[in-house]
Backbone as numpy.savetxt, mean C-alpha at the origin, in Angstrom:
# Nx Ny Nz CAx CAy CAz Cx Cy Cz
48.79 -18.00 26.95 47.99 -16.78 27.10 47.90 -16.01 25.79
49.05 -15.94 25.07 49.06 -15.24 23.80 48.19 -15.96 22.80
48.27 -17.32 22.80 47.45 -18.10 21.88 45.97 -17.91 22.19
45.67 -17.92 23.49 44.29 -17.72 23.90 43.77 -16.36 23.48
44.62 -15.34 23.63 44.26 -13.98 23.23 44.03 -13.90 21.73
44.92 -14.56 20.97 44.78 -14.54 19.51 43.48 -15.22 19.09
43.16 -16.32 19.76 41.92 -17.03 19.44 40.71 -16.15 19.74
40.77 -15.44 20.85 39.67 -14.55 21.23 39.47 -13.46 20.18
40.61 -12.87 19.73 40.54 -11.82 18.70 39.96 -12.39 17.41
40.39 -13.61 17.04 39.89 -14.24 15.82 38.39 -14.48 15.90
37.93 -14.92 17.08 36.50 -15.17 17.26 35.71 -13.87 17.16
36.24 -12.81 17.78 35.57 -11.52 17.69 35.50 -11.03 16.26
36.62 -11.20 15.53 36.67 -10.77 14.14 35.64 -11.52 13.31
35.58 -12.85 13.52 34.61 -13.66 12.79 33.18 -13.25 13.14
32.92 -13.02 14.41 31.58 -12.62 14.84 31.18 -11.30 14.21
32.13 -10.36 14.18 31.86 -9.06 13.58 31.56 -9.22 12.10
32.36 -10.08 11.44 32.16 -10.28 10.00 30.79 -10.87 9.73
30.41 -11.87 10.51 29.11 -12.50 10.32 27.97 -11.52 10.59
28.12 -10.72 11.64 27.10 -9.73 11.98 26.98 -8.70 10.87
28.14 -8.22 10.38 28.15 -7.21 9.34 27.57 -7.75 8.05
28.04 -8.96 7.65 27.55 -9.52 6.40 26.06 -9.83 6.49
25.61 -10.26 7.69 24.19 -10.52 7.86 23.37 -9.27 7.72
23.85 -8.14 8.25 23.10 -6.90 8.14 23.06 -6.40 6.71
24.17 -6.62 5.97 24.19 -6.21 4.57 23.21 -7.04 3.76
23.24 -8.37 4.00 22.36 -9.25 3.25 20.89 -8.98 3.56
20.63 -8.38 4.70 19.26 -8.15 5.10 18.67 -6.87 4.50
19.46 -6.11 3.79 18.97 -4.86 3.24 18.20 -5.09 1.94
17.15 -4.30 1.71 16.46 -4.32 0.44 17.34 -3.65 -0.61
17.17 -4.07 -1.86 18.03 -3.57 -2.93 17.23 -3.43 -4.22
17.56 -2.43 -5.01 16.85 -2.23 -6.28 17.25 -3.27 -7.33
18.35 -3.96 -7.13 18.77 -4.98 -8.10 18.79 -6.38 -7.49
17.96 -6.59 -6.50 17.99 -7.83 -5.72 17.82 -9.08 -6.59
16.93 -9.01 -7.59 16.66 -10.18 -8.43 17.32 -10.10 -9.80
18.26 -9.19 -9.98 18.85 -8.98 -11.31 19.49 -10.25 -11.87
20.07 -11.08 -11.00 20.69 -12.33 -11.45 19.79 -13.54 -11.23
19.07 -13.55 -10.11 18.26 -14.73 -9.78 16.95 -14.80 -10.55
16.45 -13.65 -11.01 15.19 -13.64 -11.77 15.15 -12.42 -12.69
15.97 -12.42 -13.74 16.09 -11.23 -14.60 14.80 -10.86 -15.36
13.89 -11.81 -15.51 12.65 -11.53 -16.23 11.51 -11.09 -15.30
11.82 -10.90 -14.03 10.78 -10.61 -13.04 9.97 -9.37 -13.40
10.63 -8.23 -13.57 9.91 -6.97 -13.75 9.04 -6.98 -15.01
9.56 -7.51 -16.09 8.77 -7.54 -17.32 7.59 -8.50 -17.19
7.77 -9.58 -16.46 6.68 -10.54 -16.24 5.55 -9.91 -15.45
5.91 -9.21 -14.37 4.88 -8.56 -13.55 4.17 -7.47 -14.34
4.93 -6.64 -15.02 4.35 -5.50 -15.72 3.34 -5.92 -16.77
3.64 -6.98 -17.51 2.72 -7.40 -18.57 1.38 -7.84 -18.01
1.41 -8.51 -16.87 0.16 -8.98 -16.27 -0.62 -7.82 -15.65
0.07 -6.88 -15.02 -0.60 -5.71 -14.46 -1.22 -4.88 -15.58
-0.51 -4.70 -16.67 -1.05 -3.96 -17.82 -2.32 -4.61 -18.33
-2.30 -5.93 -18.45 -3.48 -6.65 -18.93 -4.66 -6.50 -17.98
-4.39 -6.58 -16.68 -5.45 -6.47 -15.68 -6.09 -5.08 -15.69
-5.26 -4.05 -15.83 -5.78 -2.68 -15.85 -6.51 -2.39 -17.16
-6.05 -2.99 -18.25 -6.74 -2.82 -19.53 -8.16 -3.39 -19.45
-8.32 -4.48 -18.70 -9.65 -5.08 -18.53 -10.51 -4.26 -17.58
-9.87 -3.66 -16.56 -10.60 -2.88 -15.56 -9.66 -1.85 -14.96
-9.84 -0.59 -15.34 -8.92 0.46 -14.88 -8.87 0.55 -13.36
-9.96 0.23 -12.69 -10.02 0.30 -11.23 -9.02 -0.64 -10.57
-8.61 -1.69 -11.31 -7.71 -2.67 -10.70 -6.37 -2.04 -10.31
-5.94 -1.01 -11.03 -4.70 -0.34 -10.66 -4.76 0.24 -9.26
-5.87 0.88 -8.94 -6.06 1.42 -7.60 -6.13 0.31 -6.57
-6.75 -0.81 -6.93 -6.89 -1.93 -6.00 -5.54 -2.55 -5.67
-4.67 -2.68 -6.66 -3.34 -3.25 -6.41 -2.48 -2.31 -5.56
-2.63 -1.01 -5.78 -1.92 -0.04 -4.95 -2.42 -0.10 -3.51
-3.71 -0.20 -3.35 -4.30 -0.26 -2.01 -3.90 -1.54 -1.29
-3.77 -2.63 -2.04 -3.34 -3.89 -1.46 -1.97 -3.75 -0.79
-1.09 -2.99 -1.43 0.24 -2.74 -0.87 0.14 -1.93 0.42
-0.69 -0.89 0.44 -0.91 -0.09 1.65 -1.37 -0.98 2.80
-2.40 -1.76 2.55 -3.00 -2.55 3.62 -2.08 -3.66 4.09
-1.18 -4.11 3.24 -0.19 -5.09 3.67 0.85 -4.42 4.57
1.38 -3.29 4.12 2.48 -2.65 4.85 2.08 -2.11 6.22
0.84 -1.68 6.37 0.41 -1.08 7.63 0.18 -2.11 8.73
0.19 -3.39 8.38 -0.02 -4.44 9.39 1.26 -5.24 9.54
2.04 -4.91 10.54 3.29 -5.62 10.83 4.29 -5.60 9.68
4.20 -4.59 8.82 5.18 -4.43 7.76 4.78 -5.06 6.44
5.59 -4.80 5.41 5.30 -5.25 4.04 5.77 -6.70 3.89
4.92 -7.63 4.28 5.34 -9.02 4.38 4.42 -10.01 3.68
3.46 -9.51 2.90 2.56 -10.40 2.19 1.55 -11.10 3.06
1.43 -10.70 4.33 0.51 -11.38 5.24 -0.94 -11.22 4.82
-1.26 -10.13 4.15 -2.65 -9.87 3.75 -3.15 -10.91 2.74
-2.24 -11.60 2.07 -2.61 -12.54 1.02 -3.04 -13.90 1.55
-2.74 -14.19 2.81 -3.02 -15.51 3.36 -4.51 -15.74 3.58
-5.01 -16.86 3.07 -6.41 -17.24 3.28 -6.62 -17.80 4.68
-7.84 -17.64 5.18 -8.23 -18.31 6.43 -8.31 -19.82 6.18
-7.99 -20.59 7.21 -8.18 -22.04 7.17 -8.85 -22.45 8.48
-9.03 -23.75 8.65 -9.68 -24.23 9.87 -8.87 -23.95 11.12
-7.55 -23.77 10.95 -6.70 -23.50 12.12 -5.84 -22.25 11.96
-6.25 -21.37 11.06 -5.48 -20.16 10.82 -6.43 -19.02 10.46
-6.30 -17.90 11.16 -7.12 -16.72 10.86 -6.21 -15.64 10.28
-6.48 -15.25 9.06 -5.67 -14.25 8.39 -6.26 -12.86 8.50
-5.86 -11.98 7.59 -6.25 -10.57 7.64 -7.35 -10.20 6.63
-7.68 -11.11 5.74 -8.61 -10.77 4.66 -10.00 -10.39 5.17
-10.40 -10.96 6.29 -11.73 -10.68 6.83 -11.72 -9.66 7.97
-10.61 -8.98 8.14 -10.59 -7.84 9.07 -11.50 -6.75 8.51
-12.02 -5.91 9.39 -12.97 -4.88 8.97 -12.51 -4.02 7.79
-11.27 -3.50 7.81 -10.82 -2.65 6.71 -10.62 -3.39 5.39
-10.56 -4.72 5.44 -10.25 -5.51 4.24 -11.44 -6.26 3.65
-12.34 -6.71 4.50 -13.46 -7.54 4.06 -14.36 -6.76 3.10
-14.68 -7.37 1.95 -15.53 -6.76 0.92 -14.97 -5.42 0.43
-13.67 -5.25 0.57 -13.07 -3.96 0.24 -11.76 -4.12 -0.54
-10.81 -4.84 0.02 -9.53 -5.06 -0.66 -9.74 -6.07 -1.79
-9.15 -5.75 -2.95 -9.30 -6.60 -4.14 -7.93 -6.85 -4.77
-7.94 -7.63 -5.83 -6.72 -7.83 -6.61 -5.98 -9.12 -6.29
-6.54 -9.93 -5.39 -5.85 -11.16 -5.00 -5.62 -12.09 -6.19
-6.61 -12.15 -7.10 -6.48 -13.04 -8.26 -5.38 -12.57 -9.19
-5.19 -11.26 -9.30 -4.11 -10.74 -10.14 -2.76 -11.13 -9.55
-2.63 -11.02 -8.24 -1.38 -11.43 -7.58 -1.14 -12.92 -7.80
-2.19 -13.73 -7.71 -2.06 -15.17 -7.98 -1.53 -15.41 -9.39
-2.10 -14.68 -10.35 -1.69 -14.83 -11.75 -0.22 -14.45 -11.92
0.18 -13.36 -11.30 1.58 -12.93 -11.38 2.49 -13.97 -10.75
2.12 -14.45 -9.58 2.95 -15.43 -8.87 3.15 -16.68 -9.72
2.08 -17.15 -10.34 2.18 -18.34 -11.18 3.13 -18.11 -12.34
3.04 -16.94 -12.97 3.92 -16.63 -14.10 5.37 -16.50 -13.65
5.57 -15.88 -12.50 6.94 -15.71 -11.98 7.54 -17.05 -11.60
6.74 -17.94 -11.02 7.23 -19.26 -10.66 7.67 -20.04 -11.90
7.03 -19.76 -13.03 7.41 -20.46 -14.26 8.79 -20.03 -14.76
9.16 -18.76 -14.53 10.45 -18.28 -15.04 11.56 -18.39 -14.01
11.21 -18.36 -12.73 12.24 -18.51 -11.68 11.58 -19.04 -10.41
11.42 -20.36 -10.33 10.71 -20.97 -9.19 11.42 -20.77 -7.86
10.61 -20.55 -6.83 11.08 -20.49 -5.44 12.08 -19.38 -5.17
11.96 -18.28 -5.91 12.92 -17.18 -5.78 12.28 -15.89 -5.29
11.13 -15.53 -5.85 10.52 -14.22 -5.61 9.38 -14.32 -4.60
9.40 -13.47 -3.60 8.36 -13.47 -2.57 7.07 -12.84 -3.07
5.99 -13.23 -2.45 4.69 -12.62 -2.73 4.68 -11.16 -2.27
5.38 -10.87 -1.18 5.46 -9.50 -0.67 6.09 -8.58 -1.71
7.14 -9.04 -2.38 7.78 -8.23 -3.42 6.88 -8.09 -4.64
6.14 -9.13 -4.97 5.23 -9.05 -6.11 4.17 -7.98 -5.87
3.64 -7.91 -4.65 2.66 -6.87 -4.31 3.28 -5.48 -4.48
4.53 -5.32 -4.03 5.21 -4.02 -4.14 5.43 -3.62 -5.60
5.85 -4.57 -6.42 6.08 -4.26 -7.84 4.77 -3.95 -8.54
3.73 -4.72 -8.27 2.42 -4.49 -8.90 1.87 -3.12 -8.55
2.10 -2.68 -7.32 1.65 -1.34 -6.90 2.38 -0.27 -7.70
3.70 -0.39 -7.83 4.48 0.59 -8.58 4.04 0.61 -10.04
3.89 -0.57 -10.65 3.50 -0.64 -12.05 2.11 -0.04 -12.27
1.21 -0.23 -11.33 -0.14 0.33 -11.44 -0.10 1.85 -11.51
0.71 2.45 -10.65 0.85 3.91 -10.63 1.39 4.41 -11.97
2.42 3.75 -12.48 3.05 4.17 -13.73 2.09 4.02 -14.90
1.41 2.88 -14.98 0.50 2.62 -16.09 -0.64 3.64 -16.13
-1.07 4.11 -14.96 -2.17 5.09 -14.89 -1.68 6.53 -14.97
-0.42 6.72 -15.31 0.09 8.06 -15.58 0.88 8.70 -14.47
1.18 7.95 -13.41 1.89 8.51 -12.27 3.39 8.36 -12.38
4.12 8.70 -11.34 5.59 8.67 -11.36 6.14 7.25 -11.34
7.36 7.12 -11.80 8.08 5.86 -11.74 9.19 5.98 -10.71
9.65 4.87 -10.17 10.76 4.89 -9.22 11.41 3.52 -9.21
12.68 3.50 -8.77 13.38 2.23 -8.61 12.88 1.57 -7.34
12.32 0.39 -7.50 11.69 -0.26 -6.36 12.68 -1.14 -5.62
12.67 -1.05 -4.32 13.56 -1.84 -3.47 12.92 -3.20 -3.18
13.71 -4.26 -3.36 13.19 -5.62 -3.25 14.08 -6.46 -2.35
13.61 -7.63 -2.04 14.34 -8.53 -1.16 13.53 -8.94 0.05
12.24 -8.60 0.05 11.37 -9.00 1.16 11.09 -10.50 1.11
10.81 -11.05 2.25 10.34 -12.43 2.34 8.92 -12.42 2.90
8.26 -13.56 2.78 6.85 -13.65 3.15 6.64 -14.09 4.59
5.66 -13.49 5.22 5.32 -13.85 6.59 4.68 -15.23 6.66
4.95 -15.92 7.75 4.28 -17.19 8.01 3.03 -16.99 8.86
2.85 -15.76 9.33 1.73 -15.46 10.22 1.03 -14.19 9.76
-0.19 -14.01 10.22 -0.96 -12.81 9.94 -1.67 -12.41 11.22
-2.22 -11.20 11.24 -2.91 -10.74 12.45 -4.17 -9.96 12.09
-5.30 -10.61 12.26 -6.56 -9.92 12.01 -6.75 -8.78 12.99
-6.33 -8.97 14.23 -6.46 -7.90 15.23 -5.65 -6.68 14.84
-4.42 -6.90 14.36 -3.59 -5.77 13.93 -4.20 -5.07 12.73
-4.77 -5.86 11.81 -5.41 -5.25 10.64 -6.60 -4.39 11.06
-7.32 -4.83 12.07 -8.47 -4.05 12.54 -8.04 -2.76 13.23
-6.84 -2.74 13.76 -6.41 -1.60 14.57 -5.32 -0.74 13.94
-4.69 -1.19 12.87 -3.54 -0.47 12.32 -3.84 0.32 11.05
-4.81 -0.13 10.28 -5.12 0.52 9.00 -5.99 1.74 9.24
-5.57 2.91 8.74 -6.35 4.14 8.96 -7.78 4.02 8.46
-8.71 4.51 9.25 -10.13 4.45 8.91 -10.54 5.65 8.06
-11.52 5.48 7.15 -12.02 6.63 6.39 -12.75 7.65 7.25
-13.00 7.29 8.50 -13.64 8.23 9.44 -12.62 8.94 10.32
-11.33 8.75 10.03 -10.27 9.31 10.88 -10.24 10.83 10.86
-9.89 11.42 12.00 -9.62 12.85 12.08 -8.19 13.09 11.61
-7.83 14.36 11.42 -6.47 14.68 10.98 -5.45 14.19 12.01
-5.71 14.44 13.28 -4.78 14.00 14.32 -4.62 12.48 14.34
-5.71 11.77 14.11 -5.64 10.31 14.07 -4.82 9.83 12.88
-4.98 10.49 11.75 -4.20 10.13 10.56 -2.71 10.36 10.80
-2.39 11.53 11.33 -0.99 11.86 11.60 -0.39 10.85 12.56
-1.14 10.51 13.61 -0.66 9.56 14.62 -0.47 8.17 14.03
-1.42 7.71 13.23 -1.36 6.36 12.69 -0.17 6.21 11.74
0.07 7.22 10.91 1.22 7.17 10.00 2.53 7.29 10.77
2.53 8.11 11.81 3.72 8.27 12.63 4.12 6.96 13.30
3.13 6.16 13.67 3.40 4.89 14.35 4.18 3.91 13.46
4.09 4.09 12.15 4.85 3.21 11.25 6.04 3.95 10.63
6.38 5.11 11.22 7.58 5.81 10.80 7.41 6.76 9.63
6.18 7.14 9.33 5.93 8.03 8.21 5.52 9.41 8.72
6.02 10.44 8.06 5.79 11.82 8.50 4.42 12.32 8.06
4.06 13.49 8.56 2.80 14.12 8.16 2.80 14.39 6.66
3.94 14.85 6.14 4.02 15.09 4.69 3.88 13.79 3.90
4.49 12.72 4.41 4.31 11.41 3.79 2.83 11.05 3.75
2.14 11.29 4.86 0.73 10.94 4.95 -0.09 11.68 3.90
0.15 12.97 3.75 -0.61 13.76 2.77 -0.28 13.30 1.35
0.99 13.02 1.09 1.39 12.55 -0.23 0.76 11.19 -0.54
0.83 10.27 0.41 0.29 8.93 0.19 -1.23 8.95 0.07
-1.88 9.90 0.72 -3.33 10.04 0.57 -3.70 10.36 -0.87
-2.75 10.91 -1.61 -2.97 11.20 -3.02 -3.21 9.97 -3.86
-3.02 8.78 -3.29 -3.40 7.54 -3.98 -4.89 7.55 -4.29
-5.65 8.37 -3.57 -7.09 8.48 -3.81 -7.41 9.31 -5.04
-6.40 9.62 -5.81 -6.64 10.23 -7.12 -7.14 9.17 -8.11
-7.04 7.89 -7.74 -7.58 6.80 -8.55 -8.45 5.92 -7.66
-9.33 5.18 -8.29 -10.13 4.20 -7.56 -11.49 4.70 -7.11
-12.21 3.82 -6.44 -13.56 4.10 -5.98 -13.74 3.65 -4.53
-14.77 4.20 -3.92 -15.08 3.85 -2.54 -16.52 3.38 -2.43
-16.79 2.54 -1.44 -18.14 2.05 -1.21 -18.96 3.06 -0.43
-20.23 3.07 -0.69 -21.17 3.98 -0.03 -21.02 3.95 1.49
-20.80 2.76 2.05 -20.73 2.64 3.50 -19.59 3.46 4.10
-18.57 3.77 3.28 -17.42 4.53 3.78 -17.62 6.03 3.68
-18.59 6.50 2.88 -18.78 7.95 2.75 -20.21 8.42 3.02
-21.08 7.51 3.46 -22.47 7.87 3.73 -22.59 9.00 4.74
-21.91 8.86 5.87 -22.03 9.87 6.93 -21.55 11.23 6.44
-20.49 11.25 5.64 -19.98 12.54 5.17 -20.98 13.24 4.25
-21.49 12.55 3.25 -22.33 13.24 2.26 -23.71 13.58 2.80
-24.13 12.92 3.87 -25.46 13.21 4.44 -25.40 14.15 5.64
-24.29 14.17 6.36 -24.27 14.87 7.65 -23.28 16.03 7.74
-22.21 16.02 6.96 -21.16 17.01 7.15 -21.44 18.30 6.39
-20.94 19.39 6.93 -21.20 20.71 6.33 -20.02 21.25 5.53
-18.83 20.72 5.73 -17.66 21.22 4.99 -17.55 20.47 3.66
-18.64 20.54 2.89 -18.73 19.79 1.64 -19.42 20.65 0.59
-18.95 20.59 -0.62 -19.52 21.40 -1.71 -21.01 21.12 -1.88
-21.79 22.18 -2.05 -23.25 22.05 -2.04 -23.79 21.30 -3.26
-23.02 21.24 -4.33 -23.44 20.47 -5.50 -22.89 19.04 -5.47
-21.71 18.90 -4.88 -21.07 17.59 -4.81 -21.85 16.64 -3.90
-22.30 17.12 -2.76 -22.99 16.25 -1.79 -24.23 15.58 -2.38
-25.15 16.34 -3.02 -26.34 15.68 -3.59 -26.00 14.64 -4.65
-24.97 14.90 -5.44 -24.61 13.93 -6.49 -24.15 12.61 -5.89
-23.51 12.67 -4.74 -23.06 11.44 -4.08 -24.21 10.78 -3.30
-25.13 11.59 -2.79 -26.27 11.02 -2.08 -27.13 10.17 -3.01
-27.15 10.50 -4.29 -27.99 9.77 -5.24 -27.54 8.32 -5.39
-26.28 8.04 -5.10 -25.78 6.66 -5.17 -25.61 6.04 -3.79
-25.90 6.83 -2.75 -25.68 6.35 -1.38 -26.82 6.82 -0.48
-27.93 6.06 -0.43 -29.07 6.44 0.39 -28.70 6.55 1.87
-29.45 7.36 2.60 -29.17 7.57 4.01 -29.36 6.29 4.83
-30.29 5.45 4.43 -30.61 4.25 5.21 -29.45 3.26 5.19
-28.98 2.88 6.35 -27.91 1.90 6.45 -28.36 0.56 5.90
-27.50 -0.05 5.10 -27.82 -1.34 4.51 -28.35 -1.23 3.10
-28.84 -0.05 2.75 -29.35 0.17 1.40 -28.26 0.77 0.53
-27.76 0.01 -0.38 -26.72 0.51 -1.28 -25.35 0.60 -0.65
-25.10 -0.16 0.41 -23.81 -0.08 1.10 -22.63 -0.27 0.17
-22.79 -1.13 -0.82 -21.68 -1.44 -1.72 -21.70 -0.65 -3.03
-22.61 0.30 -3.15 -22.59 1.18 -4.32 -21.29 1.97 -4.35
-20.74 2.15 -5.53 -19.42 2.77 -5.66 -19.50 4.19 -6.18
-18.54 5.00 -5.75 -18.37 6.35 -6.26 -16.87 6.62 -6.40
-16.45 7.40 -7.40 -15.03 7.68 -7.58 -14.48 8.56 -6.46
-13.29 8.23 -5.99 -12.63 9.05 -4.97 -12.23 10.40 -5.55
-11.92 10.42 -6.83 -11.60 11.66 -7.54 -12.65 11.82 -8.63
-13.54 12.77 -8.43 -14.68 12.93 -9.33 -14.27 13.37 -10.74
-13.08 13.96 -10.85 -12.65 14.51 -12.14 -11.94 13.48 -13.01
-10.90 12.85 -12.47 -10.07 11.93 -13.27 -9.83 10.64 -12.48
-10.86 9.81 -12.31 -10.75 8.65 -11.42 -9.86 7.52 -11.92
-9.46 7.56 -13.19 -8.58 6.50 -13.71 -7.24 7.06 -14.18
-6.92 8.28 -13.77 -5.62 8.86 -14.11 -4.92 9.33 -12.85
-3.67 8.92 -12.69 -2.91 9.29 -11.51 -2.34 10.69 -11.71
-2.97 11.67 -11.04 -2.55 13.07 -11.17 -2.80 13.78 -9.84
-2.76 15.09 -9.84 -2.94 15.84 -8.59 -4.34 16.42 -8.44
-5.30 15.95 -9.24 -6.66 16.49 -9.17 -7.31 16.21 -7.83
-6.92 15.15 -7.17 -7.44 14.84 -5.83 -7.30 16.04 -4.91
-6.14 16.69 -4.95 -5.89 17.83 -4.07 -6.70 19.05 -4.51
-6.87 19.23 -5.80 -7.71 20.32 -6.29 -9.15 20.14 -5.83
-9.60 18.88 -5.79 -10.94 18.60 -5.29 -11.08 18.97 -3.81
-10.03 18.71 -3.03 -10.08 19.05 -1.61 -10.23 20.55 -1.40
-9.56 21.34 -2.24 -9.70 22.80 -2.13 -11.13 23.25 -2.36
-11.88 22.46 -3.13 -13.28 22.79 -3.44 -14.25 22.03 -2.53
-13.70 21.43 -1.47 -14.49 20.67 -0.49 -15.20 19.49 -1.15
-14.51 18.86 -2.08 -15.05 17.70 -2.79 -14.31 16.41 -2.42
-13.79 16.34 -1.23 -13.22 15.08 -0.76 -14.34 14.11 -0.46
-14.25 12.89 -0.98 -15.35 11.95 -0.81 -15.41 11.39 0.61
-14.27 11.04 1.16 -14.22 10.47 2.51 -14.00 11.56 3.55
-14.48 11.33 4.74 -14.21 12.26 5.84 -12.71 12.46 6.01
-11.96 11.36 5.95 -10.50 11.44 6.12 -9.84 12.23 5.00
-10.40 12.19 3.81 -9.86 13.00 2.70 -9.95 14.49 3.02
-11.16 14.93 3.36 -11.37 16.37 3.55 -10.67 16.88 4.80
-10.34 15.99 5.72 -9.59 16.40 6.90 -8.22 17.00 6.53
-7.69 16.62 5.40 -6.38 17.13 4.97 -6.45 18.60 4.60
-7.65 19.07 4.26 -7.83 20.49 3.95 -9.10 20.97 4.64
-8.92 21.35 5.90 -10.09 21.73 6.70 -9.67 22.72 7.79
-8.75 23.61 7.43 -8.29 24.60 8.39 -7.24 24.10 9.33
-6.58 22.99 8.99 -5.59 22.39 9.88 -4.17 22.54 9.38
-3.27 21.79 10.00 -1.83 21.95 9.74 -1.39 21.45 8.37
-2.23 20.69 7.69 -1.83 20.14 6.40 -2.38 20.92 5.21
-3.11 22.00 5.48 -3.70 22.79 4.38 -2.64 23.25 3.38
-1.51 23.71 3.89 -0.48 24.26 3.00 0.13 23.17 2.11
0.25 21.96 2.63 0.78 20.86 1.82 -0.20 20.53 0.70
-1.48 20.50 1.01 -2.51 20.23 -0.01 -2.46 21.31 -1.10
-2.36 22.56 -0.68 -2.27 23.65 -1.68 -1.05 23.46 -2.57
0.07 23.10 -1.96 1.28 22.92 -2.73 1.14 21.81 -3.77
0.57 20.69 -3.37 0.39 19.58 -4.31 -0.64 19.93 -5.39
-1.64 20.69 -5.03 -2.66 21.06 -6.02 -2.08 21.99 -7.09
-1.05 22.72 -6.72 -0.43 23.67 -7.65 0.71 23.08 -8.45
1.24 21.94 -8.02 2.45 21.41 -8.67 2.41 19.89 -8.74
2.08 19.39 -9.90 2.03 17.94 -10.12 3.38 17.29 -9.86
4.47 17.92 -10.30 5.79 17.30 -10.17 6.21 17.15 -8.71
5.84 18.13 -7.87 6.16 18.03 -6.44 5.41 16.87 -5.81
4.14 16.76 -6.15 3.35 15.63 -5.65 3.95 14.31 -6.12
4.29 14.22 -7.40 4.83 12.97 -7.94 6.09 12.53 -7.19
7.01 13.47 -7.01 8.27 13.12 -6.36 8.06 12.77 -4.89
7.19 13.52 -4.20 6.92 13.23 -2.80 6.19 11.90 -2.63
5.27 11.62 -3.55 4.54 10.36 -3.47 5.48 9.17 -3.64
6.34 9.24 -4.65 7.28 8.15 -4.89 8.20 7.94 -3.69
8.72 9.05 -3.15 9.63 8.95 -1.99 8.90 8.37 -0.78
7.65 8.78 -0.57 6.89 8.28 0.57 6.55 6.80 0.40
6.27 6.39 -0.83 5.95 4.98 -1.05 7.18 4.10 -0.86
8.35 4.61 -1.22 9.59 3.88 -0.95 9.77 3.71 0.55
9.52 4.79 1.31 9.64 4.70 2.78 8.60 3.73 3.34
7.39 3.75 2.79 6.37 2.83 3.27 6.80 1.39 2.99
7.43 1.15 1.85 7.90 -0.19 1.50 9.01 -0.69 2.40
9.62 0.22 3.16 10.69 -0.14 4.09 10.17 -0.51 5.48
8.84 -0.50 5.67 8.30 -0.79 6.99 8.48 -2.26 7.33
9.37 -2.54 8.27 9.56 -3.88 8.86 9.56 -5.03 7.86
10.35 -4.97 6.80 10.37 -6.11 5.88 11.06 -7.32 6.51
10.61 -8.49 6.16 11.30 -9.71 6.56 12.40 -9.97 5.54
13.63 -10.12 6.02 14.76 -10.32 5.12 15.67 -11.41 5.67
16.70 -11.73 4.91 17.65 -12.73 5.37 17.01 -14.09 5.51
17.08 -14.65 6.71 16.51 -15.98 6.95 15.12 -15.91 7.57
14.57 -14.73 7.74 13.24 -14.57 8.33 12.17 -14.90 7.28
11.04 -15.39 7.74 9.94 -15.67 6.83 10.27 -16.77 5.84
9.63 -16.71 4.68 9.81 -17.74 3.66 9.48 -17.16 2.28
9.75 -17.93 1.25 9.31 -17.58 -0.10 8.14 -18.51 -0.41
6.92 -18.00 -0.33 5.76 -18.85 -0.54 5.67 -19.34 -1.99
5.27 -20.56 -2.14 5.00 -21.12 -3.46 3.63 -20.67 -3.94
2.71 -20.57 -3.02 1.35 -20.11 -3.27 1.10 -18.95 -2.32
0.75 -17.79 -2.85 0.63 -16.60 -2.00 -0.48 -16.71 -0.97
-1.42 -17.62 -1.20 -2.58 -17.74 -0.31 -2.34 -18.62 0.90
-1.25 -19.38 0.89 -1.03 -20.29 2.02 0.45 -20.43 2.31
0.73 -20.74 3.56 2.11 -20.95 3.99 2.66 -22.24 3.39
3.95 -22.28 3.20 4.58 -23.49 2.66 4.41 -24.66 3.61
């Protein structure tokens, strides 16, 4: 009986140890690749710098790629998977088709990383690093990025169609959608500040500039000139999300909202007599507060349901499963 009891205790102890060690190993870490791929960060940064030097808009595209990945079943690289004859990915979901860009840059980074440390770094982590580097290169805040994600073997076009916030969203819809992935209202307003860089297609802001009244009387006509009222005409014409400094990561986006110069309906909803007006005012008055809140919110977004430990895989090619 004593021997049996001792064996039982030993088994429990071993089980606890395995459970504990498994949970520790499953955590993201800022030094995850410090030994397995010490050249990772410098390799990614050099390619992101080159891509942005060729086209400043690419920085916004790489940041947006991270958003659209994380909002669909977590930050797992699922957005990178191409469709095949027997697999439907997320690239052709409504929010992504003809909209999300930067896949070729991620391919270039992955190839370079595989050369210095093969079969070690996930595509999901590469997307996260490229997003951080894009913000820094365009003048925004820096932060220690948490790594250790693995890549999804599956994707969900249906989830992409239903999980990514729409540019036509109301304030309540935005708050609800961010809350569903564990992000607060303040996180939502801070992360919306990503629209201080980049451009939007006419199809996403046509209704606002032609129909809405909470819009600056000079700003609306200037946007209508690139976005005709007729659907289908000029749908892909581009306009800067931040009319003042579209290639610099700063707090001008919020200053534009105070002047009713939000390009998207969802942008102006953040400052339209609602519960987030005070947060917008605060960010418009203090760049450093916005910077710190944005970085903290992006870290929290990067924590959404990552695949770790033995889950998922490390893809050799970001576009297809191993």
